[in-house]
N, C-alpha and C positions, 0 to 999 in steps of 0.2 A: 701836353698830353696829360688828363687826369687818369687815374689808376680805374679802370672800368668796373662798374658795380652792376651785378646781376648778369655778368657775361663770363662765370667761371673764377671770378676773381674776388668772391665774398669769403674771405678766409678769417676764420676766428683766431684771435689771438691763443697761443699755445699750442697750436697744430704744427705737427712736425711736417715739413716741406722740403721738397727739392727744387733747387732754382737753377735753371739752366743759363749761363751767360755765353758770350762768345768763346771767352776763355777758360772759364772755370765751371764746374759745378758744385754748387753750394748745398749742403745738408743742415738743416736746423731747425728751430722752433721761431716760428713767426710771432713777432711782438706787436706788429700794427705798423701804422705808416707814421712818418716822422711829422710831428704835429698832432698826432692823436692824442687827446687828453684821457688817461685811463684813472688818473688821480689828481689831487689838487696842486701838488708841486711837483712837477716832473723834472728829472734831473736834468742839469745843463748839458746841451749836446755841442761839441766843439768841433768844427771843422776846419781843415788846414788848407783847404783850396777853395777858390771861388765856385760859387754854385749859382746857377740861373735860378732866381726866384720862382720860376715858374715850374720848375723841376719838380718831380714827386719822387718820394723816396719810402721804402719800407725797410723796418729792422728786422735783422735775423740773428740769432743767437745760435752760433755754430754747435752742432752736437758732433762734428767730424772735424779733424784738423785739416787746414787748407795749406798745401804748400804753394805759396806764392811764386818763390825762385828758389835757387840753391841756398840761399843765406836766410831767407824767411820764411817763417812758417807761423800762421795764425792757429792757437791752440783752441781746444774745444772750450767753449764758454764765451769766446769773443762776441762782442755784439758788432755787428757791422750794419751800414747804411747802403741799400743798394737802389740805384735809379732805374726806375719802372721801365724806362725806354731803352734801357740794356737787357732786360728779360726776354729771353727767346720763348721759355714756357716755365711753368710750375707745375710740379706734380706731388704725388704722395711722397712722404720721407721714406727713405729707404736705409738699409744697413750700411755703415761704413766700410770702405775698402779693406781696411785692416781687420774688420770684424767678420769678414767672409771667408 
């Protein structure tokens, strides 16, 4: 599945978005798709798991902490790759739970 263009997914880099997945809701800054080239020498991306080469990912820099389980928390500023096939919907960024 390609990330659909012209169907509500035309996101500009730097946009604050909310991404809903099955288990988590992520809030952060959209940085672009993995493989998008915004400058000549992109930083290397290291992936610890095998990934289907046809899978498409977007990069999101968290603006709210994400509690994965009782031991693991991803702090604000963490950059994560999200498989677009796992996205239920994308909406505008909202305030973090701790800010409300």
